[in-house]
C-alpha positions as a printed Julia matrix, in Angstrom:
456×3 Matrix{Float64}:
  -0.29   40.56   12.97
  -4.0    39.71   12.91
  -3.9    39.98    9.1
  -1.07   37.41    8.8
  -2.84   35.04   11.12
  -6.0    35.34    9.05
  -4.16   34.48    5.84
  -2.62   31.45    7.51
  -6.03   30.32    8.72
  -7.61   30.83    5.31
  -4.83   28.88    3.62
  -5.47   26.0     6.01
  -9.19   26.21    5.24
  -8.56   26.13    1.51
  -6.24   23.17    1.92
  -9.06   21.42    3.74
 -11.34   22.01    0.75
  -8.66   20.7    -1.61
  -8.1    17.54    0.38
 -11.83   16.92    0.72
 -12.28   16.68   -3.03
  -8.99   14.94   -3.78
  -9.67   11.67   -1.99
  -8.07    9.52   -4.66
  -4.65   11.08   -4.15
  -2.1    11.56   -1.39
  -0.21   14.34   -3.11
   1.18   15.68    0.15
   2.24   12.31    1.54
   5.57   13.44    2.95
   5.49   11.52    6.22
   5.53    7.7     6.33
   2.18    6.03    5.88
   2.07    4.76    9.45
   2.37    8.29   10.76
  -0.8     9.23    8.89
  -2.85    6.35   10.29
  -2.41    4.11    7.24
  -1.93    0.58    8.52
   0.69   -0.99    6.29
   0.92   -4.79    6.31
   3.28   -7.1     4.46
   2.57  -10.37    2.73
   4.97  -11.89    0.23
   2.29  -13.74   -1.75
  -0.08  -10.77   -2.06
   2.66   -8.35   -2.98
   4.08  -10.8    -5.55
   0.63  -10.94   -7.17
   0.32   -7.16   -7.21
   3.78   -6.97   -8.77
   2.82   -9.51  -11.42
  -0.22   -7.42  -12.31
   1.48   -4.02  -12.09
   4.84   -4.53  -13.81
   3.59   -5.07  -17.39
   1.25   -2.1   -17.04
   4.04    0.1   -15.7
   6.27   -0.91  -18.59
   3.4    -0.14  -20.99
   3.26    3.33  -19.41
   7.0     3.83  -19.84
   7.65    3.64  -16.1
  10.43    1.52  -14.63
   8.71   -1.01  -12.32
  11.78   -1.06  -10.06
  11.21    2.62   -9.28
   7.65    2.07   -8.04
   6.91    1.0    -4.47
   3.83   -1.08   -3.74
   2.21   -1.0    -0.3
  -0.54   -3.17    1.15
  -2.94   -1.37    3.51
  -4.92   -3.27    6.14
  -8.29   -1.72    5.48
 -11.58   -3.45    4.62
 -12.73   -0.67    2.28
 -12.42   -1.03   -1.48
  -9.78    1.58   -2.24
  -6.44    2.25   -3.91
  -4.41    5.39   -4.47
  -1.08    6.68   -5.67
   1.25    9.0    -3.78
   4.32   11.11   -4.42
   7.58    9.31   -4.96
   5.93    6.77   -7.3
   4.11    4.83   -4.61
   0.96    2.77   -5.02
  -1.26    1.74   -2.09
  -3.81   -1.07   -2.26
  -6.35   -1.84    0.45
  -6.88   -5.46    1.44
 -10.57   -4.68    1.02
 -10.0    -3.96   -2.66
  -8.47   -7.41   -3.19
 -11.23   -9.25   -1.36
 -14.07   -7.25   -2.92
 -13.24   -7.39   -6.63
 -14.45  -10.48   -8.47
 -11.57  -11.23  -10.77
  -7.92  -10.52  -11.58
  -9.16   -8.4   -14.49
 -11.07   -6.07  -12.16
  -8.02   -5.65   -9.94
  -5.79   -4.98  -12.95
  -8.32   -2.4   -14.1
  -7.85   -0.48  -10.85
  -4.07   -0.78  -11.14
  -4.16    0.48  -14.74
  -6.3     3.46  -13.71
  -3.95    4.4   -10.87
  -0.94    4.1   -13.18
  -2.85    6.47  -15.46
  -2.74    9.04  -12.66
   0.94    8.36  -12.08
   2.0     8.59  -15.73
  -0.09   11.72  -16.24
   1.66   13.54  -13.41
  -1.72   14.23  -11.85
  -0.36   14.65   -8.33
   1.86   17.55   -9.39
  -0.81   19.05  -11.64
  -3.38   18.95   -8.86
  -1.03   20.72   -6.49
  -0.33   23.35   -9.16
  -4.07   23.79   -9.78
  -4.6    24.3    -6.07
  -1.76   26.82   -5.8
  -2.96   28.75   -8.87
  -6.42   29.26   -7.41
  -5.38   29.85   -3.8
  -4.52   33.55   -3.93
  -7.76   34.67   -5.68
  -9.79   32.61   -3.22
  -7.87   34.02   -0.26
  -8.36   37.54   -1.57
 -12.14   36.98   -1.63
 -12.01   35.64    1.91
  -9.97   38.59    3.14
 -12.46   41.0     1.56
 -15.22   39.09    3.28
 -13.52   39.47    6.67
 -13.09   43.18    5.96
 -16.79   43.51    5.12
 -17.73   41.75    8.36
 -15.43   44.05   10.33
 -17.08   47.04    8.67
 -20.49   45.85    9.79
 -21.68   44.23    6.54
 -21.91   40.74    8.02
 -24.22   39.21    5.4
 -22.16   40.51    2.49
 -18.93   39.37    4.15
 -20.21   35.85    4.75
 -21.47   35.69    1.17
 -17.97   36.55   -0.09
 -16.35   33.91    2.12
 -18.85   31.15    1.32
 -18.85   32.03   -2.37
 -15.08   31.75   -2.58
 -15.17   28.31   -0.94
 -17.94   27.19   -3.3
 -15.96   28.35   -6.34
 -12.84   26.6    -5.05
 -14.72   23.35   -4.57
 -16.35   23.53   -8.01
 -13.02   24.3    -9.67
 -11.26   21.38   -8.0
 -14.13   18.99   -8.67
 -14.08   19.88  -12.36
 -10.33   19.41  -12.43
 -10.71   16.06  -10.63
 -13.34   14.81  -13.09
 -11.06   15.7   -15.98
  -8.15   13.81  -14.43
 -10.28   10.75  -13.64
 -11.46   10.53  -17.25
  -7.87   10.96  -18.42
  -6.7     8.16  -16.11
  -9.46    5.9   -17.49
  -8.29    6.39  -21.05
  -4.63    6.01  -20.16
  -5.35    2.86  -18.15
  -7.27    1.34  -21.06
  -4.33    2.11  -23.34
  -1.84    0.46  -20.97
  -4.01   -2.66  -20.69
  -4.13   -2.94  -24.49
  -0.38   -2.38  -24.84
   0.22   -5.15  -22.31
  -2.06   -7.51  -24.22
  -4.67   -7.52  -21.46
  -8.45   -7.15  -21.54
 -10.06   -4.05  -20.12
 -13.36   -5.84  -19.49
 -12.64   -6.2   -15.78
 -12.0    -2.48  -15.53
 -15.31   -1.8   -17.22
 -17.19   -4.26  -14.99
 -15.82   -2.75  -11.79
 -16.48    0.82  -12.86
 -20.03   -0.15  -13.84
 -20.6    -1.33  -10.27
 -19.13    1.95   -9.01
 -21.62    3.84  -11.15
 -24.4     1.83   -9.5
 -22.97    2.71   -6.06
 -23.69    6.36   -6.66
 -27.34    5.54   -6.01
 -26.41    4.66   -2.42
 -26.07    7.14    0.42
 -22.52    8.44    0.9
 -21.88    6.44    4.09
 -22.68    3.19    2.25
 -20.45    3.83   -0.74
 -16.95    2.41   -1.06
 -14.26    5.11   -0.74
 -13.08    4.32   -4.24
 -16.54    5.05   -5.64
 -16.73    8.35   -3.72
 -13.27    9.47   -4.85
 -13.76    8.32   -8.46
 -17.26    9.61   -9.39
 -18.4     7.76  -12.53
 -20.61    9.94  -14.69
 -22.56    8.45  -17.55
 -20.46   10.29  -20.1
 -17.22    9.14  -18.51
 -18.4     5.53  -18.42
 -19.55    5.64  -22.06
 -16.18    7.01  -23.17
 -14.38    4.27  -21.26
 -16.7     1.6   -22.63
 -16.04    2.69  -26.21
 -12.27    2.71  -25.63
 -12.15   -0.69  -23.92
 -14.4    -2.49  -26.41
 -12.3    -1.45  -29.38
  -9.31   -3.36  -27.98
  -8.48   -6.65  -29.77
  -7.99   -8.18  -26.31
 -11.44   -7.28  -24.95
 -12.7   -10.89  -24.92
  -9.4   -12.36  -23.71
 -10.15  -14.23  -20.44
  -7.98  -14.34  -17.34
  -5.71  -17.43  -17.53
  -6.76  -20.19  -15.07
  -3.46  -19.99  -13.18
  -3.97  -16.26  -12.64
  -7.48  -16.85  -11.31
  -6.15  -19.56   -9.0
  -3.46  -17.3    -7.53
  -6.02  -14.53   -7.08
  -8.4   -16.79   -5.15
  -5.55  -18.13   -3.02
  -4.59  -14.59   -2.03
  -8.21  -13.73   -1.24
  -8.48  -16.85    0.96
  -5.28  -15.98    2.82
  -6.45  -12.41    3.49
  -9.77  -13.7     4.8
  -7.96  -16.23    6.97
  -5.63  -13.71    8.57
  -7.87  -10.63    8.85
 -11.43  -11.9     9.39
 -12.76  -13.28   12.65
 -12.1   -17.08   12.59
 -15.81  -17.82   13.01
 -16.53  -15.72    9.94
 -13.85  -17.65    8.05
 -15.42  -20.99    9.01
 -18.81  -19.77    7.8
 -17.36  -18.48    4.56
 -15.43  -21.72    3.99
 -17.43  -24.52    5.68
 -15.94  -27.98    6.2
 -17.91  -29.24    3.19
 -15.82  -26.97    0.95
 -12.78  -28.98   -0.13
 -11.36  -26.4    -2.54
  -7.72  -25.37   -2.09
  -8.93  -21.89   -1.12
 -11.05  -23.28    1.72
  -8.14  -25.36    3.0
  -5.88  -22.29    2.87
  -8.26  -20.0     4.74
  -9.22  -22.6     7.35
  -5.58  -23.5     8.05
  -4.87  -19.88    9.01
  -8.09  -19.56   11.01
  -7.33  -22.73   12.98
  -3.84  -21.41   13.68
  -5.29  -18.17   15.0
  -7.47  -20.16   17.41
  -4.43  -22.11   18.66
  -5.27  -25.4    16.94
  -1.93  -26.37   15.4
  -2.88  -29.95   14.49
  -6.03  -28.88   12.64
  -4.15  -26.07   10.9
  -1.58  -28.54    9.59
  -4.3   -31.0     8.6
  -5.84  -28.27    6.42
  -2.47  -27.43    4.87
  -1.6   -31.04    4.03
  -3.7   -31.25    0.81
  -2.18  -27.99   -0.44
   1.36  -29.18    0.19
   0.56  -32.3    -1.81
  -1.25  -30.5    -4.64
   1.19  -27.58   -4.92
   4.62  -28.83   -3.86
   6.34  -25.97   -5.74
   4.27  -23.17   -4.18
   6.69  -21.22   -1.94
   3.91  -19.3    -0.24
   2.14  -22.37    1.13
   5.5   -23.33    2.64
   5.83  -19.83    4.01
   2.44  -20.05    5.74
   3.45  -23.44    7.12
   6.65  -21.85    8.46
   4.75  -18.95   10.02
   2.28  -21.27   11.72
   5.08  -23.43   13.11
   7.1   -20.4    14.25
   4.2   -18.69   15.99
   3.32  -22.01   17.64
   6.82  -22.31   19.1
   7.99  -25.07   16.73
  11.22  -23.35   15.67
  12.95  -26.33   14.04
   9.91  -27.14   11.92
   9.62  -23.46   11.0
  13.25  -23.39    9.84
  12.63  -26.41    7.61
   9.51  -24.86    6.06
  11.05  -21.44    5.47
  14.18  -23.04    4.04
  12.06  -24.81    1.44
  10.16  -21.58    0.66
  13.43  -19.73    0.02
  14.73  -22.6    -2.11
  11.6   -22.45   -4.26
  11.75  -18.65   -4.74
  15.11  -17.24   -3.65
  14.46  -13.83   -5.26
  11.58  -13.02   -2.87
  13.07  -10.83   -0.15
  10.21  -11.35    2.27
  10.74  -15.11    2.31
  14.3   -14.45    3.46
  12.87  -12.32    6.26
  10.78  -15.19    7.61
  13.67  -17.62    7.27
  16.1   -15.26    8.98
  13.71  -14.67   11.86
  13.3   -18.41   12.4
  17.06  -19.03   12.24
  17.76  -16.26   14.77
  15.28  -17.83   17.17
  17.46  -20.95   17.45
  20.01  -18.84   19.33
  23.4   -20.45   18.62
  26.18  -18.37   17.08
  26.55  -20.24   13.78
  22.81  -20.17   13.05
  22.54  -16.5    14.04
  25.29  -15.58   11.58
  23.35  -17.45    8.9
  20.21  -15.58    9.97
  21.99  -12.24    9.52
  22.84  -13.11    5.92
  19.18  -13.79    5.12
  17.96  -10.74    7.03
  20.37   -8.53    5.09
  18.97  -10.01    1.88
  15.49   -9.12    3.13
  16.55   -5.58    4.02
  18.07   -5.09    0.56
  14.61   -5.5    -0.97
  13.55   -1.97   -0.1
  11.89   -0.29    2.85
  11.71   -3.26    5.23
  11.57   -1.94    8.81
  10.94   -5.37   10.31
  14.1    -6.77    8.66
  16.17   -4.09   10.39
  14.39   -4.81   13.66
  15.27   -8.49   13.41
  18.85   -7.62   12.46
  19.21   -5.54   15.61
  18.16   -8.56   17.67
  20.49  -10.93   15.8
  23.51   -8.63   16.12
  22.69   -8.18   19.8
  22.79  -11.97   20.25
  26.36  -11.86   18.88
  27.27   -8.92   21.17
  27.99   -6.8    18.1
  26.67   -3.62   19.67
  27.76   -1.31   16.86
  25.81   -3.21   14.22
  22.88   -3.69   16.59
  22.71    0.09   17.06
  23.09    0.72   13.33
  20.27   -1.73   12.55
  18.08   -0.02   15.14
  18.88    3.35   13.57
  17.92    1.97   10.14
  14.71    0.58   11.62
  13.65    3.96   12.98
  14.84    5.73    9.84
  12.69    3.51    7.63
   9.69    4.42    9.8
  10.46    8.12    9.46
  11.19    8.51   13.18
  14.19   10.75   12.64
  15.06   11.67   16.23
  15.24    8.04   17.4
  17.17    7.09   14.25
  19.75    9.82   14.82
  20.2     8.88   18.48
  20.95    5.24   17.66
  23.16    6.25   14.73
  25.27    8.36   17.11
  25.67    5.36   19.4
  26.56    3.15   16.44
  29.31    5.57   15.31
  30.93    5.32   18.74
  31.12    1.51   18.38
  32.0     1.08   14.69
  35.4     1.54   13.02
  35.62    5.14   11.84
  35.46    5.39    8.05
  34.11    1.86    7.56
  31.06    1.42    5.28
  28.93    0.72    8.35
  30.21    3.86   10.11
  29.46    5.93    7.01
  25.87    4.58    6.88
  25.43    5.55   10.5
  26.87    9.0     9.78
  24.41    9.52    6.91
  21.52    8.85    9.29
  23.0    10.96   12.1
  23.57   13.98    9.85
  20.18   14.1     8.19
  18.16   17.25    8.96
  15.46   17.19   11.56
  11.93   17.05   10.13
  10.2    20.38    9.71
   7.83   21.1    12.54
   4.26   21.71   11.47
   1.92   23.7    13.54
């Protein structure tokens, strides 16, 4: 019994070593991101930009873009990572820290290199292959300690951990170099320059001179040796697209997204210092409009948006921000008008339908609520959209359609990975819905799913 417990403890210790040196991956990401402390945020404009950058690179890698989920993480650190199930996570800090679209696409290409190379699976296999020899050394060390040879026992235990760390670090360095080369290949296949990738990785190499607590997480998890950088430099510079600049429209979209992130996530006073009143660029207007909204100054927020609405009448995301500001300021009718125009300009964007549906539901009358449900269902069809299901539960409740309200609540909890709550609401939905109907069957699927495995 003591022996089994020791093995379990050693396996946990080894897993800790593996995770410590595998910071660029979330290979064991089985639970939803929120459950692991990853703060997921949604923004239609930012995610559309990430899609625009990612899709040609995914196709170049032979990966179906529709099969890959992109998540935006509210974190100021420069970081990005891939996870099981073909998921890519990008920190807001990455987007605001890089200097150009090319640098951001370089990170995306590198992460797709990990994905296409199957590095998550290979790393897990590498860990499993080395686990038993390492555990055997640890068990021998415990035996030596029990026999009175404490120093020898501790040497065996510490030596096994050191060998495990060195083995995984070597394996990680090999995979990082492989992802570099693959990323450079995908950029070239897509007709894109790898110069931004090289520029960003050069700055990461310089970061290694800093103390660990001052380095960006991406630099710590992607150590850039001189040899690795030289190999990447040679590969990137041989591309016929090396000197191809970012198109002006791509740079403009990138700066607009940066300004929006600053406006929503930075302290308003910081935003006003970053974009003083003397700055009349569209990016300054965008950031200040959001900052004024966050300080409750609706008139000034709309004054800042006015030039953008005039300069970019076909930009759906400026209309979306206008709708959000109106909605959160209690101006529901104005919000409906703004969101309606955003959806008209880009009807294929599911998140724009979410904002429009939310505004319509807030009006409260039956006809408008039914219209809201149609748009919210469109939003929910775009993938894992918990907030769309949440809004649907409210809208169905307004119509006294308790069965669909319960089903939407079950789908909301299910999309968050909260299985017990999802199953409870699915059971209630089944009691209200017509047995055998498509809605009843969806509720049954949720109700019959297995309970999550308890870890302890």
